C-alpha distance (Angstrom), angle and dihedral (degrees) to the residues before:
residue distance angle dihedral
M1 . . .
S2 3.81 . .
A3 3.77 123.2 .
W4 3.93 88.8 -114.8
T5 3.79 96.8 53.9
N6 3.79 90.3 39.6
R7 3.90 90.9 55.2
I8 3.89 91.0 50.9
L9 3.91 94.1 44.6
Q10 3.79 89.2 52.6
E11 3.83 85.8 75.8
F12 3.93 90.7 62.1
P13 3.83 107.5 58.3
A14 3.89 108.4 -170.9
D15 3.81 119.0 -103.2
L16 3.68 95.2 13.2
S17 3.74 97.2 109.1
R18 3.77 141.2 -9.6
F19 3.77 95.8 -146.0
W20 3.75 122.7 46.9
I21 3.76 133.6 178.1
A22 3.80 114.5 -152.6
C23 3.86 118.0 -164.7
D24 3.79 95.4 -149.6
P25 3.94 112.6 164.8
D26 3.78 93.8 166.8
D27 3.91 95.5 49.2
L28 3.84 89.6 -120.6
L29 3.82 92.2 154.6
L30 3.84 90.2 53.8
D31 3.78 92.1 72.4
E32 3.80 111.2 114.8
R33 3.75 92.1 -131.0
V34 3.90 92.5 52.4
L35 3.81 91.6 43.1
H36 3.84 91.0 50.8
D37 3.84 94.0 49.8
L38 3.75 93.2 43.8
R39 3.83 89.9 52.7
E40 3.79 89.5 47.7
R41 3.85 87.4 58.7
G42 3.94 92.3 47.2
F43 3.75 99.4 -96.5
E44 3.78 124.1 129.9
V45 3.77 119.4 -159.0
L46 3.94 116.8 -147.8
P47 3.89 117.3 -178.3
F48 3.78 111.1 -135.6
E49 3.82 99.2 -128.9
D50 3.72 107.1 130.7
P51 3.88 114.8 27.8
V52 3.89 92.6 -151.8
A53 3.84 95.4 46.9
F54 3.81 91.3 45.0
R55 3.75 92.4 51.7
A56 3.67 95.0 45.5
E57 3.88 90.5 53.5
Y58 3.76 94.8 40.5
E59 3.83 93.5 51.9
E60 3.77 95.5 41.8
R61 3.76 101.6 41.8
Y62 3.75 104.0 29.1
R63 3.79 122.6 9.2
A64 3.69 95.5 48.7
A65 3.76 94.4 52.6
W66 3.87 90.3 44.0
D67 3.81 90.6 54.1
R68 3.77 89.0 55.7
G69 3.71 92.2 52.0
E70 3.90 94.4 -105.7
E71 3.79 130.1 124.5
G72 3.77 96.1 -120.4
S73 3.68 121.1 -168.2
S74 3.84 92.7 -22.3
K75 3.81 139.2 -10.5
A76 3.79 93.1 -102.6
L77 3.85 141.6 10.5
V78 3.76 128.4 -140.9
L79 3.75 116.8 -156.2
Q80 3.84 103.1 -150.8
L81 3.80 111.4 -152.0
C82 3.79 113.2 -170.3
G83 3.74 92.3 -144.3
T84 3.87 142.9 26.8
D85 3.83 104.2 -101.3
L86 3.74 107.4 107.1
D87 3.82 89.7 -178.5
T88 3.82 88.0 78.8
L89 3.87 88.6 66.4
P90 3.83 125.8 84.2
W91 3.84 109.2 -97.0
D92 3.74 94.2 -119.9
Y93 3.72 89.4 60.5
V94 3.67 95.5 49.5
R95 3.82 90.3 48.8
M96 3.83 95.1 50.0
G97 3.75 102.1 34.5
R98 3.88 127.3 90.8
K99 3.90 106.1 -130.3
V100 3.74 126.0 -131.7
S101 3.85 129.1 175.2
L102 3.74 123.3 -151.1
S103 3.75 129.6 174.7
L104 3.87 141.2 150.9
A105 3.77 86.8 -120.5
D106 3.78 92.5 62.0
L107 3.90 95.9 39.3
I108 3.82 98.1 42.1
P109 3.79 100.4 27.5
R110 3.89 102.6 159.2
L111 3.86 94.9 60.6
S112 3.73 126.1 74.8
Y113 3.79 109.4 -87.4
G114 3.77 93.3 -150.1
V115 3.81 91.3 60.3
I116 3.78 104.1 38.5
R117 3.79 92.5 49.8
Q118 3.78 86.4 65.4
V119 3.80 93.1 57.5
D120 3.77 115.7 98.9
S121 3.92 116.6 -104.7
E122 3.78 90.6 -117.0
Y123 3.81 87.6 72.4
H124 3.92 96.3 46.2
E125 3.84 94.4 94.1
V126 3.84 98.0 51.3
L127 3.83 88.7 39.3
F128 3.81 89.5 54.8
L129 3.79 92.6 49.4
A130 3.80 92.6 45.8
H131 3.77 91.7 50.3
N132 3.76 94.7 50.3
K133 3.84 92.0 49.0
H134 3.79 101.7 36.3
A135 3.82 113.1 19.7
T136 3.86 100.8 84.5
Q137 3.84 94.3 164.0
P138 3.71 140.2 19.1
L139 3.86 114.3 -71.2
G140 3.78 130.4 -150.5
E141 3.77 128.0 -130.1
G142 3.82 95.2 -86.6
E143 3.75 95.1 40.8
T144 3.91 89.9 50.0
K145 3.79 89.5 54.2
N146 3.70 91.9 52.1
F147 3.78 92.2 45.7
I148 3.87 91.8 52.3
L149 3.85 92.2 46.3
T150 3.76 89.6 49.8
H151 3.77 101.5 41.7
I152 3.90 102.4 29.8
F153 3.77 104.8 29.6
R154 3.75 102.2 26.3
I155 3.85 91.9 -129.9
S156 3.78 128.5 133.0
P157 3.76 107.1 -172.8
Y158 3.79 92.9 -166.8
L159 3.82 89.0 65.3
L160 3.93 95.4 52.9
N161 3.58 95.1 101.0
R162 3.91 102.0 138.9
P163 3.79 132.6 46.8
E164 3.73 94.3 -113.9
D165 3.88 90.4 53.8
F166 3.79 90.8 52.1
W167 3.79 95.3 46.0
R168 3.76 93.0 44.7
E169 3.79 90.3 57.7
V170 3.83 94.7 44.1
L171 3.75 92.7 50.3
R172 3.77 93.1 45.6
L173 3.77 93.7 49.9
H174 3.77 94.9 51.1
Y175 3.76 96.4 39.3
R176 3.75 86.3 60.8
G177 3.82 90.3 46.4
A178 3.73 92.7 -116.1
G179 3.79 110.8 122.7
L180 3.75 117.4 174.3
P181 3.79 122.7 -96.7
D182 3.88 109.5 -108.9
L183 3.63 92.9 -110.9
L184 3.86 92.0 58.7
A185 3.87 92.1 39.4
K186 3.83 89.8 56.7
H187 3.85 90.7 47.7
V188 3.72 91.9 54.2
A189 3.85 90.8 46.0
A190 3.77 89.8 51.2
I191 3.81 90.6 54.2
L192 3.74 93.0 48.7
K193 3.83 95.9 41.1
D194 3.93 93.8 104.3
T195 3.88 96.2 39.5
P196 3.84 129.3 89.7
L197 3.84 85.6 -94.1
G198 3.79 93.9 56.6
D199 3.90 93.6 96.4
L200 3.86 92.3 61.8
P201 3.80 121.3 97.4
I202 3.86 88.5 -109.6
V203 3.76 99.6 167.9
E204 3.79 94.4 49.9
L205 3.93 92.2 44.6
L206 3.80 94.0 50.9
S207 3.74 100.4 40.3
S208 3.99 104.6 36.3
K209 3.79 120.9 55.3
S210 3.76 90.9 -170.6
Y211 3.86 90.2 55.5
M212 3.71 90.6 47.3
V213 3.76 95.8 48.1
R214 3.85 89.6 49.4
A215 3.80 93.2 49.0
V216 3.77 91.5 47.8
Q217 3.81 93.7 46.2
N218 3.79 91.4 51.2
A219 3.80 91.2 45.1
W220 3.80 89.8 51.2
S221 3.85 89.6 56.5
R222 3.82 90.1 51.2
F223 3.83 90.5 46.1
L224 3.84 88.9 54.2
S225 3.70 92.9 51.4
Q226 3.79 87.2 69.2
Y227 3.71 87.6 70.0
G228 3.82 93.2 42.5
I229 3.69 96.3 -101.3
Q230 3.83 116.0 137.2
S231 3.75 118.7 -153.4
D232 3.84 120.0 -137.2
R233 3.82 84.1 -145.5
T234 3.84 95.3 60.5
S235 3.75 107.0 131.9
N236 3.77 127.1 -134.1
D237 3.77 83.5 -159.9
D238 3.91 112.6 -173.9
A239 3.84 87.5 -168.5
A240 3.82 95.1 65.3
E241 3.87 87.9 138.0
A242 3.74 90.1 62.7
R243 3.77 91.2 45.4
P244 3.75 114.8 40.0
E245 3.73 113.5 -165.9
V246 3.80 116.6 -109.2
S247 3.78 134.2 -162.3
V248 3.80 117.6 -133.0
P249 3.89 120.5 -161.9
F250 3.79 94.0 -130.0
E251 3.83 92.7 166.9
H252 3.71 92.8 63.1
P253 3.88 111.8 103.6
D254 3.69 94.7 -132.2
V255 3.96 93.8 51.8
K256 3.83 92.2 37.9
V257 3.73 96.7 59.8
I258 3.94 94.1 52.4
V259 3.77 92.8 41.8
D260 3.78 89.9 52.2
T261 3.91 90.2 55.9
M262 3.74 92.5 46.7
F263 3.69 89.4 58.0
L264 3.76 93.7 44.4
E265 3.80 91.4 53.1
G266 3.76 98.2 42.0
A267 3.86 101.2 -108.7
L268 3.70 85.9 117.6
Q269 3.80 123.2 39.5
P270 3.78 119.8 -133.3
V271 3.79 117.9 -126.8
R272 3.73 120.4 -118.8
A273 3.76 114.0 -123.9
H274 3.78 142.8 162.7
D275 3.73 135.9 -154.0
L276 3.74 94.3 21.2
P277 3.90 117.1 -152.5
R278 3.83 112.7 -95.3
D279 3.79 90.1 -130.4
L280 3.89 95.5 54.9
P281 3.73 112.1 132.2
E282 3.84 111.8 -112.5
W283 3.71 95.1 -125.8
I284 3.83 94.5 59.9
K285 3.87 90.6 63.8
V286 3.81 90.4 79.2
G287 3.81 88.1 74.0
L288 3.87 92.3 44.7
V289 3.72 134.9 78.2
D290 3.78 115.1 -160.8
D291 3.78 96.9 163.2
P292 3.85 138.0 7.0
R293 3.68 94.6 -105.2
A294 3.91 88.6 60.8
L295 3.76 89.3 55.7
G296 3.79 90.3 50.9
E297 3.77 90.4 53.4
L298 3.66 91.8 47.8
I299 3.88 91.3 53.8
S300 3.77 90.2 47.6
E301 3.76 93.7 54.9
G302 3.82 92.8 45.5
A303 3.86 88.8 50.6
K304 3.84 90.9 52.8
R305 3.86 89.5 52.9
I306 3.75 93.1 49.8
A307 3.86 93.3 44.9
A308 3.77 87.8 56.9
D309 3.82 94.0 50.4
L310 3.88 104.6 46.0
P311 3.82 109.5 144.6
A312 3.72 120.6 -99.3
V313 3.77 127.5 -129.4
E314 3.77 91.8 -93.2
A315 3.91 89.6 54.7
S316 3.85 120.6 120.5
Y317 3.77 124.0 -117.1
R318 3.82 87.8 -107.3
D319 3.87 89.2 61.5
W320 3.91 88.0 55.9
V321 3.77 93.3 46.9
E322 3.80 91.4 51.4
M323 3.83 90.4 43.9
A324 3.86 89.4 52.0
R325 3.79 89.0 53.6
R326 3.76 94.9 48.8
L327 3.82 91.5 47.5
G328 3.67 88.9 45.3
E329 3.80 92.0 58.3
I330 3.72 90.9 51.2
I331 3.80 96.0 46.9
A332 3.85 90.0 47.7
R333 3.84 92.6 54.3
F334 3.77 90.3 41.1
N335 3.89 92.7 52.7
G336 3.89 88.0 51.8
L337 3.80 95.0 59.5
N338 3.76 124.6 103.9
A339 3.77 118.1 -111.1
G340 3.75 97.2 -101.9
T341 3.82 91.6 53.3
V342 3.81 92.6 45.4
E343 3.82 97.7 56.9
P344 3.86 99.5 70.4
I345 3.84 94.1 51.5
Q346 3.81 101.9 30.6
Q347 3.73 97.2 99.2
Q348 3.79 91.4 44.9
I349 3.85 91.7 56.0
H350 3.76 92.5 45.9
A351 3.73 92.2 49.5
L352 3.86 87.5 51.4
Q353 3.84 92.2 50.5
R354 3.85 90.8 50.3
A355 3.78 94.2 46.0
A356 3.84 92.3 50.4
D357 3.86 90.4 47.2
D358 3.78 91.5 50.0
R359 3.77 91.7 49.7
L360 3.80 92.9 44.7
K361 3.86 89.1 52.6
D362 3.77 91.6 55.9
W363 3.78 91.2 47.3
L364 3.79 93.2 49.7
F365 3.78 93.5 54.0
H366 3.86 87.4 58.1
H367 3.81 102.1 35.8
Y368 3.85 113.2 17.5
A369 3.85 91.1 92.5
D370 3.86 91.0 60.7
L371 3.92 95.5 52.9
P372 3.87 99.7 77.7
S373 3.83 94.2 57.8
L374 3.83 97.4 48.7
P375 3.73 116.5 114.9
A376 3.79 119.8 -97.9
A377 3.86 100.2 -159.7
K378 3.90 93.8 107.3
G379 3.81 98.8 34.1
P380 3.77 135.1 -34.9
V381 3.91 114.7 -83.4
M382 3.92 91.5 -169.6
V383 3.80 130.4 27.8
H384 3.83 93.1 -110.1
H385 3.91 88.9 61.4
V386 3.79 89.7 61.6
P387 3.81 99.6 87.7
R388 3.91 91.2 46.1
Y389 3.71 89.8 49.7
L390 3.84 90.5 50.6
A391 3.83 89.9 49.5
L392 3.68 88.3 55.1
R393 3.78 90.3 51.2
R394 3.70 90.4 51.4
N395 3.75 91.1 52.5
A396 3.73 88.8 50.4
G397 3.77 89.2 61.0
E398 3.81 106.1 -84.4
D399 3.76 95.0 132.1
R400 3.86 100.9 -174.9
V401 3.75 119.4 33.3
A402 3.79 130.3 -174.3
L403 3.84 122.6 -163.7
L404 3.77 113.7 -160.6
V405 3.86 112.8 -163.1
F406 3.79 109.0 -166.4
D407 3.75 96.2 -160.6
G408 3.89 109.6 -131.4
L409 3.85 96.4 1.5
A410 3.79 112.1 155.6
M411 3.72 122.8 -156.4
D412 3.73 95.1 -105.4
Q413 3.74 89.5 51.1
W414 3.86 92.6 52.2
I415 3.87 87.4 52.2
Q416 3.82 89.2 54.2
I417 3.80 91.7 52.3
R418 3.80 92.0 42.8
E419 3.89 90.8 55.7
Y420 3.76 89.7 49.3
L421 3.77 91.9 51.4
V422 3.85 94.1 45.7
A423 3.88 88.5 56.5
R424 3.87 92.8 44.9
L425 3.74 104.2 38.4
P426 3.80 114.4 44.7
D427 3.82 93.6 -171.2
F428 3.96 93.1 51.3
S429 3.82 124.1 109.8
A430 3.77 135.2 159.3
D431 3.69 131.7 -146.5
E432 3.84 98.5 -147.8
G433 3.69 133.1 -152.2
G434 3.83 138.5 130.5
C435 3.75 143.2 -137.3
F436 3.79 138.1 -163.1
A437 3.87 122.6 -92.9
W438 3.75 118.9 -137.5
L439 3.87 117.3 -94.5
P440 2.95 123.1 -87.2
T441 3.78 89.8 45.6
L442 3.98 91.2 -138.2
T443 3.80 120.5 135.7
S444 3.80 96.2 -123.6
V445 3.84 87.8 57.5
S446 3.75 108.4 34.8
R447 3.78 101.6 30.3
Q448 3.91 89.6 46.6
A449 3.89 87.3 51.5
L450 3.78 89.4 48.2
F451 3.83 94.8 55.8
S452 3.74 99.3 35.8
G453 3.78 99.2 45.8
L454 3.81 85.0 -135.1
K455 3.85 135.4 118.5
P456 3.71 114.0 -111.5
R457 3.81 90.1 -107.9
E458 3.70 88.6 65.9
F459 3.82 93.6 57.2
S460 3.67 97.5 39.4
N461 3.88 93.2 137.5
S462 3.82 91.5 61.2
I463 3.79 101.8 31.4
E464 3.73 94.7 115.8
T465 3.80 94.5 54.2
T466 3.79 141.2 46.4
S467 3.84 95.0 -146.3
Q468 3.77 93.1 104.8
E469 3.86 95.9 55.7
P470 3.82 96.2 98.7
S471 3.84 94.5 52.3
L472 3.78 93.2 41.7
W473 3.81 91.4 50.7
T474 3.73 92.4 47.2
R475 3.88 92.7 44.8
F476 3.81 91.2 54.7
W477 3.68 93.3 53.9
Q478 3.84 94.2 44.3
E479 3.82 87.1 54.1
N480 3.89 85.2 52.9
G481 3.86 96.1 54.2
L482 3.72 105.2 -85.5
R483 3.81 129.1 118.6
K484 3.76 122.8 -123.7
P485 3.86 92.8 -107.1
D486 3.77 88.8 55.0
V487 3.77 93.7 65.8
V488 3.80 126.4 74.2
Y489 3.94 127.4 -165.6
Q490 3.73 123.6 -176.5
K491 3.77 132.6 165.3
G492 3.78 139.8 177.6
L493 3.83 95.1 53.8
K494 3.82 114.3 155.5
R495 3.89 109.8 123.4
T496 3.79 132.6 65.9
E497 3.80 92.7 -124.8
Q498 3.90 88.3 64.7
L499 3.86 91.6 62.1
A500 3.75 95.4 80.5
D501 3.87 92.3 61.7
L502 3.85 88.5 46.4
E503 3.78 92.4 50.9
E504 3.85 89.0 52.1
A505 3.83 88.5 55.0
I506 3.84 99.7 45.9
A507 3.88 98.7 35.3
R508 3.92 91.8 71.2
P509 3.84 105.3 112.1
N510 3.77 94.0 -131.2
V511 3.85 96.3 58.3
K512 3.78 113.6 105.6
V513 3.78 102.7 163.6
A514 3.89 131.4 42.0
G515 3.82 124.6 -175.0
I516 3.79 109.7 -167.5
V517 3.81 127.2 -175.9
V518 3.77 114.2 -155.6
D519 3.88 104.6 -169.3
M520 3.78 104.5 175.7
I521 3.88 93.0 103.6
D522 3.78 92.6 54.2
E523 3.86 90.8 45.6
I524 3.82 88.3 53.5
V525 3.79 93.5 46.7
H526 3.81 93.8 51.7
G527 3.81 89.8 51.5
A528 3.66 96.3 41.9
M529 3.88 116.7 135.3
L530 3.77 101.6 165.3
G531 3.87 103.2 47.7
K532 3.82 126.0 -115.4
R533 3.75 92.1 -44.6
G534 3.74 88.3 61.3
I535 3.77 91.0 45.4
A536 3.84 88.0 55.3
G537 3.85 88.6 59.3
Q538 3.84 90.3 49.5
I539 3.77 94.0 48.5
S540 3.96 88.4 52.8
A541 3.73 90.1 52.2
W542 3.89 89.9 49.0
C543 3.81 91.9 48.6
D544 3.84 88.6 51.6
T545 3.78 89.1 63.5
G546 3.79 89.3 67.3
F547 3.72 98.3 -126.1
V548 3.75 99.6 123.5
E549 3.88 94.8 50.7
K550 3.73 91.8 41.7
L551 3.89 92.0 52.3
F552 3.89 90.1 49.7
L553 3.78 92.3 48.5
L554 3.76 93.0 45.6
L555 3.82 91.2 55.6
A556 3.84 92.7 44.1
E557 3.79 92.3 50.3
H558 3.75 89.0 54.8
G559 3.81 93.3 52.4
Y560 3.86 98.3 -105.5
Q561 3.86 123.7 150.7
I562 3.84 100.6 -133.7
Y563 3.85 121.8 -141.5
L564 3.90 118.9 178.0
T565 3.75 126.3 -163.9
A566 3.78 140.4 141.1
D567 3.83 135.5 -127.3
H568 3.94 91.0 -133.9
G569 3.81 141.3 -22.4
N570 3.74 128.9 -131.7
V571 3.75 139.7 -123.6
D572 3.80 142.9 -158.6
A573 3.90 109.0 -98.8
D574 3.74 138.7 -176.5
G575 3.73 125.8 -138.9
I576 3.82 117.0 -102.4
G577 3.70 97.5 177.1
R578 3.79 134.8 -74.9
I579 3.86 124.1 -86.4
N580 3.70 105.7 -130.9
Q581 3.79 102.9 -161.3
G582 3.73 103.3 134.7
V583 3.86 111.6 -135.5
V584 3.80 92.5 -20.1
T585 3.77 95.2 111.6
E586 3.87 120.3 63.6
L587 3.83 98.6 -154.1
K588 3.80 118.0 29.9
G589 3.84 109.6 -164.0
E590 3.89 124.4 161.8
R591 3.76 92.1 -116.1
V592 3.75 102.6 31.1
R593 3.80 140.3 29.0
T594 3.81 123.8 -161.8
Y595 3.76 129.5 -151.7
R596 3.78 136.5 -166.1
S597 3.89 99.1 -143.1
E598 3.73 138.1 29.6
A599 3.85 90.7 -119.4
L600 3.83 91.3 57.6
A601 3.87 92.5 46.2
A602 3.74 90.2 49.1
S603 3.81 91.5 55.1
V604 3.90 92.7 76.9
P605 3.80 110.1 125.0
S606 3.95 108.9 -103.8
D607 3.80 92.1 -128.3
I608 3.89 90.8 66.5
D609 3.80 111.1 99.3
A610 3.80 98.3 -131.0
F611 3.79 144.2 121.9
R612 3.72 143.6 -155.0
F613 3.92 126.2 -120.9
D614 3.64 113.2 170.4
S615 3.81 99.2 -165.4
P616 3.81 117.7 -158.0
G617 3.82 112.7 -111.0
L618 3.80 95.0 52.1
P619 3.77 125.1 108.8
P620 3.93 109.9 -89.7
D621 3.80 89.2 -117.2
F622 3.72 97.5 49.1
L623 3.82 108.9 90.5
P624 3.78 121.3 177.7
L625 3.88 126.0 -154.0
Y626 3.78 111.6 -162.9
A627 3.83 127.7 -155.3
A628 3.69 109.5 -117.2
T629 3.87 124.2 -108.5
R630 3.76 105.8 -23.3
G631 3.71 95.7 -26.3
A632 3.88 127.8 133.9
F633 3.87 131.4 -159.4
V634 3.81 93.3 -111.9
P635 3.76 130.2 105.8
K636 3.94 113.1 -60.5
G637 3.68 112.6 -92.8
D638 3.87 96.9 26.5
Q639 3.68 113.8 120.8
I640 3.85 119.2 -152.8
V641 3.80 141.5 159.7
A642 3.91 108.7 -117.9
H643 3.75 144.5 150.9
G644 3.86 137.6 -149.7
G645 3.67 99.0 89.1
I646 3.76 142.5 87.7
S647 3.81 114.7 -80.8
V648 3.81 135.5 119.4
E649 3.79 91.8 -110.0
E650 3.90 93.8 47.7
L651 3.89 100.3 41.7
I652 3.86 107.2 37.3
V653 3.68 111.2 59.5
P654 3.86 132.8 176.5
F655 3.75 122.5 -88.1
V656 3.87 107.4 -170.2
K657 3.74 135.7 170.8
I658 3.86 106.8 -147.7
E659 3.81 117.8 -145.3
I660 3.84 122.9 -164.1
A661 3.73 110.3 -179.3
K662 3.81 116.6 -138.7
R663 3.70 109.4 -106.3
T664 3.69 120.6 -121.1
S665 3.78 119.9 -125.1
């Protein structure tokens, strides 16, 4: 156990109370490591967000059992209050609960509270240790910023005197998935303002990985033009003012080594080229593709690096989201290869996918229970966090918000669509992240959680259908200050001719929030005959109709901030045999079956390679049985594309903010 989690857990002595109230304005308890260690000690943490939902869960899962002298769902329950005002709680809670106060101001007192509360929770532990070791006296705001840059991010802005120094640090930060918070990025920009680096878009480069990747990709194309190589990605960007050109010192060894890795793993896209100059330096070829075989070799090298870097069981959810993105880049490239290039690396890619799925399964058994309670302020961790995150964005000034749910869209398929849009829309960009679907990864479970903002346990009466989605979506927004006419929900979109009806709905001045289901991917998946590589070809044909770009442009023209996600992904699966149980199962998916009682779930034939994982958050009488590895409950030997189960490609889905810069006249 780390010193940080141990310090927090000191506040919760075992067997002292069954019901605790933690005043926690900085959400310190809602850190996955803290949640995990508390659960190991028998404590369950439940955020107090909705008084009605909290009381229902408290009475059903805890108090009723305690009153009977039983342990219940856990030995003790911690009500986590994101604040300090106990008057917001029901009087019986305040009377019964043992009170604890936690805050960054108390635990890290010598640093500026206004600064450290803007640092992500993943850095709290190292900040706590650095504070105890190096902060010998109280520091002001500017000194605290420098302290964090030095001890957390290993950056000293006063030493960034040359372009190669700056770009080395920018690339290193984002390669580790650790862009700077805006507050610190602005601090660095202020320090560098009067230096030769001052003309760079420093804040955006340091804080946004998508901005940095786009800038480096465009700089690479301009760099190649020095050798007479023209990129097919060169932009005729009308939004040049929003995207100033930057020059990257690619030849510098510190920059070269990171750029090389970004090409291998798919963060940067290689440029297609023919008839390469004879005097072209060898190291440049990692960012070029002069024949399909070269791209296959690039994918193979990237797969080796990913296989050697799979997250361990103690990894964070962020590590898995980043791994899903890296894996998605590789799979997207692989699915675009011709058959002759695929064959030599096919087994390697499949082995990587299976290894990643096995590692994820082990991780989920230890950590999945922590995910639903994690805070959504900086981005959703699970799909049911998405509405809450969008409500926060509206409160921050995004007046009109559109949520696009591409039903069944896996991370690799989003990357394919993204690359299409990059080529077609010069003023398009995407701030990319990811989040976890709900298990089982079925539409009626995960998409309903996505639109309702609820855990599946909280919509148990409709868990087998999606018919309640419009009312659940509207109810969420009414509870967050909007009127029913302000909210739009539409599903079934897949063709360009449907956009006129959508425009009529979203163009009304009173509409503030639109929830839109695009279900072409799911339709393609359920009719797939040639696996995910075949699906990639169908997605390309669909993109060629212009539907996706027209949809984005339509929403942007009407002033919407656009967010895209999915309820689940999809995976290639092999038949392990049908389960012939008549009407015993309630939901019959290819990758998962669900049952309404332990007796029924136990009736599965022993020769079926399947396993149980009763994840928290599901109704107590909703018991999933998952096909093992990449199996499916279809005849042995059949190969299908399916969803419902536990794999990286099914469970971790894209969450993306779409930006389409306004064109200058």
